[in-house]
C-alpha positions in Angstrom: 97.6 161.1 96.9 100.5 163.5 96.5 98.3 166.3 95.3 95.8 165.6 98.1 98.6 166.1 100.6 99.5 169.4 99.0 95.9 170.5 98.9 95.3 169.7 102.5 98.7 171.1 103.6 99.4 167.7 105.2 103.2 167.7 106.0 103.3 164.1 107.1 101.5 162.8 104.0 103.6 165.1 101.8 106.8 163.5 103.3 105.5 160.0 102.6 104.6 160.8 99.0 107.9 162.7 98.5 109.9 159.6 99.6 107.9 157.4 97.2 108.3 159.8 94.2 111.9 160.8 94.7 113.1 157.7 92.8 111.0 158.6 89.8 112.6 162.1 89.2 113.1 163.0 85.6 109.9 161.3 84.4 106.4 162.4 83.7 103.1 161.1 85.1 101.0 160.4 82.0 98.2 162.9 81.6 99.3 165.0 84.6 102.7 166.5 85.3 106.4 165.9 85.7 107.4 164.1 88.8 109.9 166.9 89.5 107.1 169.5 89.7 105.1 167.2 92.0 108.2 166.8 94.2 108.5 170.6 94.3 104.9 171.0 95.5 105.5 168.3 98.2 108.8 170.0 99.3 106.9 173.3 99.5 104.2 171.7 101.6 106.8 170.2 103.9 108.2 173.7 104.4 111.5 173.3 102.5 111.6 176.1 99.9 115.2 175.6 98.9 114.6 171.9 98.2 111.5 173.0 96.3 113.5 175.4 94.1 116.0 172.6 93.2 113.1 170.4 92.1 111.6 173.3 90.1 114.9 173.8 88.3 114.9 170.0 87.5 111.3 170.3 86.3 112.1 173.3 84.0 115.1 171.5 82.5 113.1 168.3 82.0 110.2 170.1 80.3 112.4 172.2 78.1 114.4 169.2 76.9 111.3 167.0 76.3 109.4 169.8 74.7 106.5 169.6 77.1 105.4 173.2 76.7 102.0 173.1 78.5 103.7 171.5 81.5 106.5 174.0 81.2 104.0 176.8 81.3 102.4 175.4 84.5 105.8 174.8 86.1 106.9 178.4 85.5 103.7 179.7 87.1 104.0 177.4 90.1 107.7 178.2 90.5 106.9 181.9 90.4 104.4 181.4 93.2 107.0 179.7 95.4 109.5 182.4 94.7 107.0 185.1 95.6 106.3 183.4 98.9 110.0 182.7 99.7 110.9 186.4 98.9 114.6 185.9 99.1 117.1 188.2 97.2 116.5 187.9 93.5 113.3 185.9 93.8 111.0 188.7 92.7 112.9 189.3 89.4 113.1 185.6 88.7 109.3 185.2 89.4 108.5 187.9 87.0 110.7 186.3 84.3 109.0 182.9 84.9 105.5 184.5 84.7 106.5 186.2 81.4 107.6 182.8 80.0 104.4 181.1 81.3 102.2 183.8 79.7 104.0 183.6 76.4 103.6 179.8 76.2 100.0 179.8 77.5 99.0 182.6 75.1 100.5 180.8 72.1 98.8 177.5 73.1 95.5 179.1 74.0 95.6 178.0 77.7 93.1 180.6 78.8 92.8 179.5 82.5 96.6 179.6 82.9 96.8 183.0 81.1 94.3 184.4 83.6 96.1 183.0 86.5 99.5 184.3 85.3 98.0 187.8 84.8 96.6 187.8 88.3 100.0 186.7 89.7 101.8 189.5 87.7 99.3 192.0 89.2 100.2 190.8 92.7 103.9 191.4 91.9 103.1 194.8 90.6 103.9 194.1 87.0 
């Protein structure tokens, strides 16, 4: 349901799902993603980029500590997208670094769809 709210850009449904998932921070939804990354996507849909960035930082820390490299690669890519859209001071440089990390992991693990997505995002940033 949370992803459907994000996909439909439904701020009301995003807020409902955010409230439900907030108590599950620091965990992972089996076969999908970290709850923190999902909270970030919901925060972004609700129009709160600063809250989204905080959840991204939590998701990065969780994935690094747990060794969830595929999820880390996707989180880096999604975070870079949010930073590119927010476009605050320092966001572009951080987005490029995150895309580089995502590309390194996805290349090592053979995650071709993510590799192609990251390369297209780097092109948008002029890298």
